[in-house]
Residue frames as qw, qx, qy, qz and C-alpha x, y, z in Angstrom:
[[0.280, 0.769, -0.458, 0.346, -228.93, -23.51, -45.76],
 [0.754, -0.084, -0.573, 0.309, -226.62, -25.63, -43.62],
 [0.488, -0.866, -0.097, -0.061, -226.56, -24.56, -39.97],
 [0.311, 0.721, -0.476, 0.396, -223.31, -22.90, -38.92],
 [0.790, -0.219, -0.505, 0.269, -221.35, -25.00, -36.43],
 [0.317, -0.879, 0.179, -0.307, -220.80, -23.34, -33.05],
 [0.901, -0.306, 0.107, 0.289, -217.37, -24.91, -32.56],
 [0.043, 0.897, -0.389, -0.207, -213.75, -23.94, -33.07],
 [0.935, 0.304, -0.080, 0.162, -211.06, -25.54, -35.17],
 [0.664, 0.274, -0.208, 0.664, -207.90, -23.43, -34.86],
 [0.396, -0.894, -0.154, 0.142, -206.50, -21.12, -32.19],
 [0.452, 0.657, -0.273, 0.539, -203.68, -18.54, -32.31],
 [0.717, -0.645, -0.181, 0.191, -201.72, -18.81, -29.04],
 [0.258, 0.840, -0.275, 0.391, -199.31, -15.97, -28.37],
 [0.851, -0.254, -0.347, 0.302, -196.73, -17.76, -26.25],
 [0.448, -0.405, -0.122, 0.787, -194.82, -14.48, -25.77],
 [0.241, 0.930, 0.275, -0.041, -195.44, -10.87, -26.62],
 [0.350, -0.691, 0.379, 0.507, -191.69, -10.14, -26.90],
 [0.775, 0.594, 0.189, 0.104, -190.27, -9.67, -30.37],
 [0.592, -0.376, 0.294, 0.649, -186.87, -9.21, -32.00],
 [0.275, 0.366, 0.468, 0.756, -188.24, -7.03, -34.81],
 [0.058, 0.507, 0.354, -0.783, -189.99, -3.64, -34.81],
 [0.242, 0.381, 0.715, 0.534, -192.26, -3.90, -37.86],
 [0.126, 0.042, 0.034, -0.991, -193.93, -0.58, -38.67],
 [0.587, -0.112, -0.375, -0.709, -197.12, -2.39, -39.73],
 [0.169, -0.021, -0.937, 0.306, -197.30, -4.74, -36.73],
 [0.539, -0.357, -0.241, -0.724, -200.91, -5.49, -35.86],
 [0.553, -0.121, -0.795, 0.220, -200.22, -7.85, -32.97],
 [0.548, -0.769, -0.195, -0.265, -202.01, -7.49, -29.65],
 [0.356, 0.477, -0.551, 0.585, -199.50, -6.24, -27.09],
 [0.728, -0.632, -0.163, -0.210, -199.43, -7.28, -23.47],
 [0.013, 0.694, -0.621, 0.364, -196.94, -7.14, -20.60],
 [0.856, -0.288, 0.290, -0.316, -198.30, -10.42, -19.20],
 [0.320, 0.434, -0.840, -0.050, -195.97, -13.42, -19.01],
 [0.884, -0.240, 0.096, -0.390, -196.73, -16.95, -17.92],
 [0.430, -0.476, 0.767, 0.012, -194.96, -20.08, -16.80],
 [0.239, 0.190, -0.876, -0.374, -194.54, -23.23, -18.84],
 [0.063, 0.266, 0.923, -0.270, -197.12, -24.93, -16.60],
 [0.324, 0.555, 0.311, -0.701, -199.63, -22.13, -17.32],
 [0.347, 0.437, -0.523, -0.644, -199.02, -22.38, -21.05],
 [0.148, 0.011, -0.978, -0.148, -199.65, -26.12, -20.92],
 [0.172, 0.426, 0.742, -0.488, -202.85, -25.53, -18.98],
 [0.368, 0.543, -0.066, -0.752, -203.96, -23.06, -21.66],
 [0.303, 0.270, -0.786, -0.466, -203.32, -25.71, -24.29],
 [0.035, 0.204, 0.958, -0.198, -205.40, -28.17, -22.24],
 [0.300, 0.539, 0.440, -0.652, -208.29, -25.71, -22.24],
 [0.349, 0.484, -0.423, -0.682, -207.89, -25.16, -26.00],
 [0.205, 0.087, -0.947, -0.232, -208.02, -28.91, -26.65],
 [0.093, 0.328, 0.853, -0.395, -210.93, -29.40, -24.25],
 [0.345, 0.525, 0.156, -0.762, -212.87, -26.71, -26.11],
 [0.779, 0.431, 0.449, -0.080, -212.72, -28.89, -29.21],
 [0.276, 0.840, -0.362, -0.296, -209.97, -27.19, -31.21],
 [0.968, 0.113, 0.163, 0.155, -207.86, -29.40, -33.45],
 [0.660, 0.422, -0.023, 0.621, -205.08, -26.94, -34.33],
 [0.360, -0.864, -0.083, 0.342, -202.95, -24.40, -32.47],
 [0.561, 0.660, -0.051, 0.497, -200.75, -21.79, -34.14],
 [0.623, -0.552, -0.156, 0.532, -197.88, -20.83, -31.86],
 [0.364, 0.705, 0.150, 0.590, -197.16, -17.15, -32.44],
 [0.448, -0.336, -0.322, 0.764, -196.16, -13.94, -30.72],
 [0.353, -0.783, 0.479, 0.180, -194.45, -11.51, -30.65],
 [0.538, 0.505, -0.662, -0.131, -191.78, -13.86, -31.89],
 [0.918, -0.319, -0.013, -0.235, -192.41, -17.35, -30.47],
 [0.856, 0.209, -0.328, 0.341, -188.84, -18.58, -30.94],
 [0.010, 0.649, -0.405, 0.644, -187.74, -16.09, -28.28],
 [0.749, -0.453, 0.227, -0.428, -189.49, -18.24, -25.69],
 [0.003, 0.545, -0.838, 0.037, -186.90, -20.74, -24.45],
 [0.395, 0.008, 0.892, -0.220, -189.34, -23.57, -23.71],
 [0.564, 0.345, -0.201, -0.723, -191.22, -23.35, -27.04],
 [0.452, 0.193, -0.839, -0.232, -190.44, -26.96, -27.94],
 [0.007, -0.131, -0.891, 0.434, -191.91, -28.15, -24.63],
 [0.447, 0.353, 0.253, -0.782, -195.07, -26.15, -25.44],
 [0.568, 0.347, -0.508, -0.547, -195.23, -27.75, -28.88],
 [0.258, 0.101, -0.959, 0.058, -194.67, -31.18, -27.42],
 [0.217, 0.235, 0.730, -0.603, -197.53, -30.71, -24.95],
 [0.535, 0.394, -0.055, -0.745, -199.79, -29.50, -27.77],
 [0.495, 0.279, -0.755, -0.328, -198.91, -32.60, -29.78],
 [0.066, -0.010, -0.945, 0.321, -199.59, -34.78, -26.76],
 [0.377, 0.378, 0.508, -0.676, -203.11, -33.28, -26.71],
 [0.498, 0.360, 0.739, 0.276, -203.49, -34.39, -30.37],
 [0.229, 0.877, 0.121, -0.405, -203.41, -30.84, -31.69],
 [0.685, 0.520, 0.173, 0.480, -202.04, -29.98, -35.10],
 [0.433, -0.723, -0.028, 0.538, -199.17, -27.57, -34.34],
 [0.519, 0.721, 0.151, 0.433, -198.23, -24.61, -36.45],
 [0.513, -0.504, -0.070, 0.692, -195.50, -22.02, -35.91],
 [0.329, 0.885, 0.197, 0.264, -195.73, -18.44, -37.16],
 [0.632, -0.541, 0.077, 0.550, -192.25, -16.92, -37.02],
 [0.258, 0.921, -0.175, -0.235, -190.18, -14.14, -38.54],
 [0.933, 0.296, -0.111, 0.169, -187.54, -16.89, -39.11],
 [0.101, 0.849, -0.442, 0.269, -184.61, -14.99, -37.58],
 [0.424, -0.530, 0.682, -0.273, -184.00, -17.63, -34.88],
 [0.969, 0.154, 0.066, -0.183, -184.70, -20.75, -36.98],
 [0.055, -0.660, 0.742, 0.098, -181.68, -23.02, -36.90],
 [0.638, 0.177, -0.717, -0.217, -181.00, -26.55, -38.11],
 [0.150, 0.056, -0.864, 0.477, -180.65, -27.70, -34.47],
 [0.411, 0.143, 0.431, -0.791, -184.06, -26.29, -33.55],
 [0.681, 0.259, -0.319, -0.606, -185.68, -27.73, -36.68],
 [0.460, 0.184, -0.869, 0.009, -184.22, -31.15, -36.04],
 [0.011, 0.075, 0.806, -0.588, -185.72, -31.16, -32.56],
 [0.441, 0.243, 0.212, -0.838, -189.03, -29.75, -33.72],
 [0.334, 0.140, -0.766, -0.532, -189.73, -32.37, -36.37],
 [0.213, -0.225, -0.945, 0.106, -191.68, -34.57, -33.95],
 [0.064, -0.524, -0.629, 0.570, -193.84, -31.78, -32.55],
 [0.199, 0.585, -0.007, -0.786, -194.43, -29.15, -35.23],
 [0.623, 0.415, 0.654, 0.109, -196.49, -29.76, -38.36],
 [0.396, 0.791, 0.301, 0.357, -196.47, -26.36, -40.14],
 [0.418, -0.442, -0.035, 0.793, -194.19, -23.31, -40.30],
 [0.295, 0.860, 0.377, 0.178, -195.36, -19.97, -41.61],
 [0.488, -0.249, 0.065, 0.834, -192.91, -17.23, -42.71],
 [0.217, 0.853, 0.284, -0.381, -193.58, -13.63, -43.80],
 [0.401, -0.013, 0.413, 0.818, -192.71, -12.00, -47.14],
 [0.180, 0.775, 0.431, -0.426, -194.33, -8.70, -48.02],
 [0.372, 0.832, -0.181, -0.369, -192.83, -7.94, -51.38],
 [0.928, 0.339, 0.025, 0.154, -190.72, -9.29, -54.21],
 [0.510, 0.550, -0.302, 0.587, -187.65, -7.19, -53.28],
 [0.506, -0.253, -0.528, 0.634, -185.90, -6.22, -50.05],
 [0.014, 0.070, -0.065, 0.995, -186.91, -2.58, -50.45],
 [0.524, -0.335, -0.398, -0.675, -190.64, -3.35, -50.81],
 [0.696, -0.332, -0.625, 0.123, -190.56, -5.91, -47.97],
 [0.408, -0.075, -0.421, 0.806, -188.80, -3.40, -45.73],
 [0.213, -0.402, -0.154, -0.877, -191.65, -0.86, -46.05],
 [0.722, -0.476, -0.233, -0.445, -193.74, -2.96, -43.69],
 [0.900, -0.255, -0.289, 0.202, -191.05, -4.88, -41.84],
 [0.263, -0.952, 0.158, -0.006, -188.53, -2.13, -41.25],
 [0.537, -0.533, 0.587, 0.288, -185.48, -4.21, -42.23],
 [0.581, 0.603, -0.414, -0.357, -183.90, -4.65, -45.67],
 [0.051, 0.420, -0.905, 0.038, -181.89, -7.67, -44.45],
 [0.588, 0.032, 0.667, -0.456, -185.00, -9.56, -43.42],
 [0.756, 0.478, -0.099, -0.435, -186.08, -10.27, -47.00],
 [0.517, 0.503, -0.693, -0.018, -182.93, -12.23, -47.88],
 [0.192, -0.283, 0.843, -0.416, -182.97, -13.95, -44.51],
 [0.736, 0.167, 0.411, -0.512, -186.44, -15.33, -45.14],
 [0.761, 0.503, -0.328, -0.245, -185.41, -16.62, -48.55],
 [0.230, 0.474, -0.824, 0.207, -182.41, -18.34, -46.91],
 [0.436, -0.109, 0.743, -0.495, -184.71, -19.94, -44.33],
 [0.822, 0.324, 0.060, -0.465, -187.01, -21.20, -47.07],
 [0.618, 0.501, -0.606, -0.025, -183.99, -22.99, -48.55],
 [0.089, -0.365, 0.820, -0.432, -183.02, -24.29, -45.10],
 [0.634, 0.028, 0.506, -0.584, -186.50, -25.72, -44.65],
 [0.634, 0.349, -0.470, -0.505, -186.63, -27.63, -48.00],
 [0.443, 0.177, -0.879, -0.005, -185.37, -31.01, -46.73],
 [0.173, -0.018, 0.749, -0.640, -187.58, -30.97, -43.60],
 [0.028, -0.367, -0.912, -0.182, -191.03, -32.60, -43.38],
 [0.084, 0.484, 0.433, -0.756, -192.84, -29.41, -42.23],
 [0.304, 0.728, 0.542, 0.290, -195.68, -27.98, -44.34],
 [0.324, -0.276, -0.014, 0.905, -194.42, -24.52, -45.25],
 [0.220, 0.813, 0.485, 0.235, -196.48, -21.44, -46.13],
 [0.315, 0.031, -0.035, 0.948, -195.73, -17.78, -46.66],
 [0.010, -0.801, -0.557, 0.222, -197.94, -14.97, -45.44],
 [0.297, 0.191, 0.200, 0.914, -198.14, -11.61, -47.21],
 [0.056, 0.689, 0.466, -0.552, -199.92, -8.49, -46.02],
 [0.371, 0.469, 0.523, 0.607, -201.35, -6.92, -49.17],
 [0.119, -0.741, -0.273, 0.602, -201.33, -3.14, -49.17],
 [0.420, 0.895, 0.104, -0.110, -201.22, -0.12, -51.43],
 [0.087, -0.832, 0.511, 0.199, -197.39, -0.17, -51.32],
 [0.307, -0.370, 0.859, 0.177, -196.86, -3.77, -52.46],
 [0.747, 0.341, 0.488, -0.297, -199.80, -5.06, -54.51],
 [0.597, 0.730, -0.227, -0.243, -198.10, -4.32, -57.83],
 [0.076, 0.606, -0.792, 0.013, -195.15, -6.57, -56.85],
 [0.714, -0.161, 0.583, -0.353, -197.21, -9.64, -56.07],
 [0.887, 0.430, -0.090, -0.144, -196.91, -11.28, -59.46],
 [0.412, 0.636, -0.598, 0.259, -193.15, -11.22, -59.06],
 [0.374, -0.431, 0.684, -0.455, -193.51, -12.51, -55.51],
 [0.909, 0.089, 0.236, -0.332, -195.71, -15.38, -56.66],
 [0.787, 0.526, -0.319, 0.059, -193.03, -16.39, -59.18],
 [0.081, 0.613, -0.671, 0.408, -190.36, -16.13, -56.48],
 [0.644, -0.265, 0.552, -0.459, -192.32, -18.34, -54.11],
 [0.942, 0.275, 0.020, -0.192, -192.90, -20.96, -56.84],
 [0.561, 0.608, -0.522, 0.208, -189.16, -21.04, -57.54],
 [0.096, -0.459, 0.728, -0.499, -188.59, -21.69, -53.86],
 [0.420, -0.135, -0.886, -0.145, -191.17, -24.55, -53.99],
 [0.239, 0.088, 0.560, -0.789, -193.59, -22.87, -51.59],
 [0.105, -0.274, -0.883, -0.366, -196.96, -24.59, -52.03],
 [0.203, -0.754, -0.623, 0.044, -199.22, -22.42, -49.87],
 [0.237, 0.192, -0.032, 0.952, -199.53, -18.65, -49.88],
 [0.156, -0.717, -0.635, 0.241, -201.74, -16.67, -47.50],
 [0.166, 0.401, 0.165, 0.886, -202.75, -13.17, -48.55],
 [0.228, -0.639, -0.595, 0.431, -204.02, -10.78, -45.86],
 [0.127, 0.813, 0.247, 0.512, -205.56, -7.42, -46.66],
 [0.285, 0.221, -0.394, 0.845, -203.74, -4.68, -44.74],
 [0.438, -0.699, -0.560, -0.078, -205.61, -3.98, -41.54],
 [0.136, 0.597, -0.240, 0.753, -205.09, -0.59, -39.81],
 [0.738, -0.623, -0.199, -0.164, -205.16, -1.86, -36.21],
 [0.765, -0.509, -0.003, 0.395, -202.79, -1.44, -33.28],
 [0.387, -0.541, 0.284, 0.691, -199.40, -0.09, -34.41],
 [0.362, 0.237, 0.677, 0.595, -200.37, -0.51, -38.10],
 [0.110, 0.847, 0.509, -0.112, -203.07, 2.16, -37.70],
 [0.185, -0.766, 0.134, 0.601, -200.42, 4.84, -38.11],
 [0.227, -0.233, 0.692, 0.644, -199.75, 3.64, -41.64],
 [0.455, 0.527, 0.696, -0.176, -203.36, 3.63, -42.84],
 [0.320, 0.826, -0.026, -0.463, -202.91, 6.61, -45.17],
 [0.108, 0.626, -0.684, -0.359, -200.02, 4.99, -47.00],
 [0.096, -0.169, 0.978, 0.077, -200.93, 1.30, -46.82],
 [0.546, 0.305, 0.589, -0.512, -204.74, 1.06, -46.86],
 [0.098, 0.082, -0.785, -0.606, -206.23, -0.85, -49.82],
 [0.656, 0.013, 0.068, -0.751, -209.99, -1.01, -50.53],
 [0.640, -0.059, 0.749, -0.163, -211.49, -4.45, -50.11],
 [0.768, 0.579, 0.182, -0.204, -212.67, -4.46, -53.74],
 [0.347, 0.788, -0.508, -0.040, -209.12, -3.83, -54.89],
 [0.352, -0.441, 0.811, -0.155, -207.79, -6.54, -52.57],
 [0.764, 0.196, 0.576, -0.213, -210.27, -9.06, -53.93],
 [0.664, 0.726, -0.091, -0.152, -209.43, -8.14, -57.52],
 [0.106, 0.717, -0.688, 0.037, -205.72, -8.63, -56.85],
 [0.514, -0.233, 0.799, -0.209, -206.34, -11.95, -55.10],
 [0.803, 0.405, 0.368, -0.237, -208.58, -13.23, -57.87],
 [0.523, 0.776, -0.334, -0.110, -205.99, -12.29, -60.49],
 [0.085, -0.583, 0.801, -0.107, -203.22, -14.11, -58.64],
 [0.675, 0.006, 0.693, -0.252, -205.44, -17.19, -58.21],
 [0.769, 0.586, 0.125, -0.223, -206.22, -17.21, -61.90],
 [0.416, 0.777, -0.472, -0.007, -202.58, -16.92, -62.93],
 [0.172, 0.508, -0.800, 0.268, -200.83, -19.10, -60.32],
 [0.725, -0.275, 0.313, -0.549, -203.50, -21.22, -58.63],
 [0.955, 0.161, -0.240, -0.071, -202.36, -24.43, -60.29],
 [0.619, 0.403, -0.494, 0.459, -198.77, -24.02, -59.01],
 [0.171, 0.089, -0.613, 0.766, -199.42, -22.56, -55.55],
 [0.274, -0.647, -0.711, -0.039, -202.47, -22.76, -53.26],
 [0.088, 0.288, -0.110, 0.947, -203.62, -19.24, -52.49],
 [0.303, -0.627, -0.698, 0.168, -205.72, -18.39, -49.45],
 [0.128, 0.378, 0.029, 0.917, -206.90, -14.75, -49.39],
 [0.320, -0.598, -0.669, 0.304, -208.42, -13.07, -46.37],
 [0.059, 0.717, 0.158, 0.676, -209.96, -9.62, -46.31],
 [0.262, 0.010, -0.544, 0.797, -209.91, -7.24, -43.35],
 [0.451, -0.509, -0.295, -0.671, -213.61, -6.72, -42.85],
 [0.362, -0.465, 0.541, -0.600, -214.55, -6.79, -39.17],
 [0.921, -0.070, 0.103, -0.370, -216.48, -10.01, -39.53],
 [0.829, 0.361, -0.389, 0.178, -213.39, -11.74, -40.89],
 [0.205, 0.526, -0.580, 0.587, -211.15, -10.40, -38.17],
 [0.577, -0.334, 0.441, -0.602, -213.64, -11.62, -35.57],
 [0.950, 0.094, -0.201, -0.218, -213.12, -15.18, -36.82],
 [0.526, 0.417, -0.630, 0.391, -209.69, -15.61, -35.13],
 [0.756, -0.631, -0.173, 0.004, -209.50, -17.19, -31.66],
 [0.413, 0.624, -0.366, 0.554, -206.59, -15.15, -30.34],
 [0.767, -0.609, -0.196, 0.046, -205.25, -16.14, -26.93],
 [0.075, 0.866, -0.397, 0.296, -202.51, -14.25, -25.08],
 [0.428, 0.340, -0.767, 0.336, -199.63, -15.71, -23.08],
 [0.161, -0.114, 0.702, -0.684, -201.64, -15.47, -19.84],
 [0.113, 0.350, 0.929, -0.037, -204.85, -16.90, -21.33],
 [0.270, 0.535, 0.215, -0.771, -206.66, -13.67, -22.16],
 [0.447, 0.431, 0.713, 0.326, -208.95, -14.05, -25.18],
 [0.011, -0.521, 0.023, 0.853, -208.96, -10.98, -27.42],
 [0.459, 0.601, 0.609, 0.239, -211.07, -9.76, -30.31],
 [0.296, 0.204, 0.176, 0.917, -210.68, -6.62, -32.47],
 [0.042, -0.816, -0.513, 0.262, -212.41, -3.41, -31.50],
 [0.201, 0.967, -0.013, -0.159, -212.18, -0.35, -33.77],
 [0.500, 0.739, -0.419, 0.168, -208.42, 0.26, -34.12],
 [0.099, -0.525, 0.762, -0.366, -207.36, -1.92, -31.22],
 [0.496, -0.092, -0.861, -0.057, -208.36, -4.99, -29.24],
 [0.570, -0.475, 0.210, -0.636, -210.63, -5.87, -26.36],
 [0.085, 0.169, -0.954, 0.234, -210.21, -8.65, -23.83],
 [0.646, -0.246, -0.322, -0.647, -213.43, -10.68, -23.67],
 [0.877, -0.418, 0.086, -0.221, -212.33, -13.10, -20.94],
 [0.052, -0.624, 0.779, -0.028, -209.66, -15.59, -19.95],
 [0.745, 0.128, -0.591, -0.283, -209.54, -19.17, -21.09],
 [0.348, 0.129, -0.820, 0.436, -208.23, -20.27, -17.69],
 [0.150, 0.104, 0.611, -0.770, -211.18, -18.88, -15.77],
 [0.586, 0.111, -0.166, -0.785, -214.11, -19.12, -18.16],
 [0.649, -0.008, 0.714, -0.263, -216.35, -22.19, -17.93],
 [0.676, 0.473, 0.557, 0.091, -217.26, -22.31, -21.61],
 [0.266, -0.356, 0.367, 0.817, -214.99, -20.78, -24.26],
 [0.130, 0.346, 0.744, 0.557, -217.49, -21.38, -27.04],
 [0.136, -0.811, -0.566, 0.061, -220.24, -19.58, -25.13],
 [0.293, -0.687, -0.005, 0.665, -217.89, -16.68, -24.41],
 [0.216, -0.087, 0.570, 0.788, -217.14, -16.36, -28.18],
 [0.014, 0.571, 0.756, 0.320, -220.84, -16.57, -29.03],
 [0.212, -0.833, -0.431, 0.276, -221.63, -13.76, -26.62],
 [0.226, -0.699, 0.181, 0.654, -219.03, -11.50, -28.27],
 [0.581, 0.728, -0.010, -0.364, -220.07, -11.74, -31.94],
 [0.377, -0.399, 0.760, 0.349, -217.45, -14.31, -32.96],
 [0.635, 0.458, -0.275, -0.559, -217.82, -15.21, -36.64],
 [0.695, -0.161, 0.700, -0.035, -218.07, -19.03, -36.66],
 [0.781, 0.575, 0.227, -0.091, -218.99, -19.17, -40.35],
 [0.423, 0.827, -0.362, 0.076, -215.77, -17.52, -41.54],
 [0.410, -0.595, 0.679, -0.126, -213.75, -19.37, -38.89],
 [0.798, 0.052, 0.599, -0.028, -214.81, -22.72, -40.31],
 [0.682, 0.730, 0.038, -0.005, -214.29, -21.53, -43.87],
 [0.110, 0.847, -0.516, 0.065, -210.69, -20.53, -43.12],
 [0.364, -0.453, 0.802, -0.138, -209.95, -23.88, -41.49],
 [0.895, 0.234, -0.015, -0.380, -211.46, -26.17, -44.12],
 [0.587, 0.485, -0.642, 0.086, -208.04, -27.79, -44.68],
 [0.060, -0.403, 0.766, -0.497, -207.59, -28.60, -41.00],
 [0.549, 0.066, 0.707, -0.441, -210.81, -30.62, -40.73],
 [0.212, 0.116, 0.855, 0.459, -211.15, -31.64, -44.38],
 [0.312, 0.623, 0.437, -0.568, -213.90, -29.11, -44.82],
 [0.520, 0.576, 0.479, 0.410, -215.21, -28.34, -48.33],
 [0.278, -0.062, 0.051, 0.957, -214.00, -24.97, -49.63],
 [0.073, 0.771, 0.610, -0.169, -216.78, -22.42, -49.03],
 [0.252, 0.322, 0.195, 0.892, -217.06, -19.21, -51.02],
 [0.175, -0.667, -0.582, 0.430, -218.45, -16.53, -48.69],
 [0.238, -0.016, 0.162, 0.958, -217.97, -13.51, -50.96],
 [0.212, -0.504, -0.525, -0.652, -221.71, -12.94, -51.29],
 [0.509, -0.657, -0.526, 0.182, -222.12, -12.55, -47.51],
 [0.113, -0.980, -0.044, -0.156, -221.70, -9.33, -45.56],
 [0.268, -0.793, 0.546, -0.032, -218.50, -10.21, -43.69],
 [0.972, 0.235, 0.011, -0.016, -216.19, -12.70, -45.19],
 [0.308, -0.604, 0.609, 0.410, -212.76, -14.02, -46.02],
 [0.647, 0.501, -0.374, -0.437, -212.17, -14.96, -49.62],
 [0.546, -0.216, 0.810, -0.002, -212.15, -18.76, -49.87],
 [0.553, 0.453, -0.340, -0.611, -212.43, -19.28, -53.62],
 [0.930, 0.066, 0.338, -0.129, -213.42, -22.66, -54.99],
 [0.697, 0.663, -0.250, 0.110, -210.54, -22.10, -57.38],
 [0.255, -0.722, 0.623, -0.157, -208.02, -22.55, -54.52],
 [0.931, 0.152, -0.319, -0.091, -206.28, -25.80, -55.17],
 [0.644, -0.631, 0.430, 0.037, -204.17, -27.77, -52.73],
 [0.603, 0.582, -0.545, -0.029, -200.92, -29.04, -54.22],
 [0.897, -0.396, 0.190, -0.057, -199.87, -32.33, -52.76]]
């Protein structure tokens, strides 16, 4: 068996913890810490020096941060692939025009095929139509666009209709995340929780029906999968999940070796590399026979 690489590919960098939505199923790590632009750039330096090749700028809502484009520009100067995970509310043509040189990917959320289903997790009926409008706004731009969906007991039956909707909007990549009862979302576990076997069955069905037209990346919520995300807060704290919350395992600005710190805290390098096979031209690895995994089916097809 090939030895698992003790290296990192992608990092989630929460440039701000502020948000302009109040999603009932929010699973984001919350912190009151803020940091200067200089500190954020230093964090990006540490991320690049640790060997990462991609950074996902997220939050909170990253577009709230006024110097986000300067952060993206610095990341690009460090040869990082730059993604943006946003609720899309603050996306404007002016911002997109300026971002073309510094941002490679933009990820938007849709959690159902109708505004009422989407609102169950997002708390806003208007947000569904807004995201569809932003998908249309993004069409002429060069960004790689994907949509993320949290799959739960309240929306799984609508996902065929959502797949067809995404295909009509020419979305070529769809990320499915099993609902995870952590942080604020823990309060919804009784209504939203979906067994992993059910999640895998839904994901396999969608791949079989729509995999030729849209690339589907499905990720379960087993602890080993959730421990495959390098999650860094605005002040440099590195966090991993713990039971129904998070724990800080160190700070990227003060630790001497980020990889060693992750190793010492049960970070799942195998699943991390499987999730990021596109970002380093990795072969698609199916880990479903292992104890902790994210579904990375060999049937996933990239659409160029």
